[in-house]
C-alpha positions as CSV (number, residue, x, y, z in Angstrom):
1,M,-19.5,-18.1,16.8
2,R,-21.1,-17.5,13.3
3,D,-20.9,-13.8,13.5
4,K,-17.2,-14.3,14.7
5,R,-17.0,-16.4,11.6
6,S,-18.5,-13.7,9.2
7,Q,-17.0,-11.0,10.5
8,R,-13.5,-12.7,10.0
9,T,-14.6,-13.3,6.6
10,E,-15.3,-9.8,6.2
11,E,-12.2,-8.6,7.4
12,Q,-10.3,-11.2,5.3
13,I,-12.5,-9.8,2.1
14,Q,-11.6,-6.0,3.3
15,Q,-7.9,-7.2,3.3
16,H,-8.0,-8.6,0.1
17,N,-9.6,-5.6,-1.6
18,A,-7.1,-3.8,-0.2
19,D,-3.8,-5.4,-1.3
20,A,-5.7,-5.6,-4.5
21,R,-5.8,-1.8,-4.9
22,V,-2.3,-1.7,-3.7
23,S,-1.2,-4.2,-6.5
24,M,-3.4,-2.3,-9.1
25,Q,-1.4,1.1,-8.4
26,Q,1.9,-0.2,-8.4
27,L,1.2,-1.9,-11.9
28,R,0.2,1.5,-12.9
29,E,3.0,3.0,-11.6
30,E,5.5,0.6,-13.3
31,Q,3.4,0.8,-16.5
32,S,3.5,5.0,-16.3
33,E,7.5,4.6,-15.7
34,D,7.8,2.1,-18.6
35,T,5.7,4.7,-21.0
36,R,7.5,7.4,-20.0
37,A,10.7,5.9,-20.4
38,E,9.8,4.8,-23.9
39,R,8.4,7.9,-24.9
40,N,12.2,9.5,-23.9
41,E,13.7,7.3,-25.7
42,V,11.7,7.9,-28.7
43,I,12.4,11.6,-28.1
44,R,16.2,11.0,-28.3
45,L,16.0,8.8,-31.4
46,E,13.9,12.0,-33.0
47,Q,16.2,14.6,-31.9
48,R,19.3,12.6,-32.9
49,Q,17.9,12.0,-36.3
50,S,17.2,15.3,-36.7
51,R,20.6,16.5,-35.8
52,R,21.9,14.4,-38.3
53,F,19.3,15.5,-41.1
54,T,20.4,19.1,-40.5
55,Y,23.9,18.3,-40.6
56,S,23.3,16.2,-44.0
57,S,21.5,19.4,-45.1
58,M,23.9,22.0,-44.4
59,S,26.7,19.8,-45.8
60,L,24.8,19.8,-48.8
61,I,24.3,23.4,-49.1
62,L,27.9,24.2,-48.2
63,N,28.9,21.7,-51.1
64,I,26.3,23.3,-54.1
65,M,27.8,26.7,-52.6
66,L,31.4,25.8,-53.4
67,I,30.3,24.0,-56.5
68,Q,28.5,27.4,-57.9
69,K,31.9,29.4,-56.8
70,W,34.0,27.3,-59.2
């Protein structure tokens, strides 16, 4: 009787450990997805700012060139 109880307890511990490993893996995957999404958003914002800066710079250069011609 005692062996059956200890065996059942051991099986429960192993199942609990397996469940915990699965939960931890799912958490890591969710964190990876969140991190990836944040990084992609930062890249998009940086690209948008870069395009704005390029446009502003080109506009300024063209204005200077036009003023110099006058």
